[in-house]
C-alpha positions, 0 to 999 in steps of 0.5 A: 500499499502506497502511504505517500502523502498526496501533494498538490502541484499547481500554477495559478494564472490570472486571465482576462478571458475564460471564454477563449480558453474554454474554446481552445480546450473544447477544440483541442484535447480538453475533456470537460469534467464538470460544468461551472458550479458555485463552490463555497469555501469556509476556512476554520482555525483557532482564535489564535489562528494557529493553523494560518500561522503555521502555513496550514489550511483547514477548509470545508468546501460545499459544491451543491449538496456535497461537502469536502473537508481539506487539510493543506500543509505549508506551501513551497514554491518552485518558481511560481509552481506551488507544491503542498500536502493536500488531504481531502475527504467527503463529509456526511453530516456537516453539522456533526463536523462543525460540532467536532471542529468546535470541540477541537477549538476551530471555528469559521474564520473566513469564507470565499466563493468561486464558480469553477469549471473543470477540464482535463488534459491528461495528466493535467487538471485545468480549472477555470475559476470566476472569482469576485476579484477576476478570472483565473486558470489553475493547472494542477498535475505533474510539474513537467506538464504544467507549462506545456499545457498552459501554452497549448490552451493559450496562456503564458505560464510566466504570468502565474501568481504566487499565493492562495485565493485568500492571500490574493484577495487580501492584496486585492482589497489593499489595492482597492480600498475605494471598493470597501470590500468584505474580508470574505471573498464572496459574490455580491448578493 
């Protein structure tokens, strides 16, 4: 049995136009895995933010009626390619999970949303993400395939950004104080 720890290896690239990328995926080797669907993500931490302070993330993601709990380890970067441990499991009863997390001292600290469409060009998963701060393409898979797949779908891997959606949202809020944006990255009602 392989006991290696699952690792996420990805590039996150801001883009101006998801439609042209979708068209290239559809016309080329891309295979649609999931049509666009809203993801609501809630981060949990202690009052002292011990997980965040250690570079870790405890996230509960809701996609339709599904709930997925994810624990991510500290991120490390090789250029703009992010690597980090990622453990996920589907949750049956989200209310019981919230009670368990509360007993462990973890409570919701931040929420972020995105509309995500998932494609695949083996062995890379490509997500087209529409967020309240703009559009992004994430490519996840073996490091030696990411840049080539980015080029195949018409985006430049050198445009990748370093950071999570949470850190990018914080930077965006700082650059745009006139917008008076919430700490949570959520779509307007």
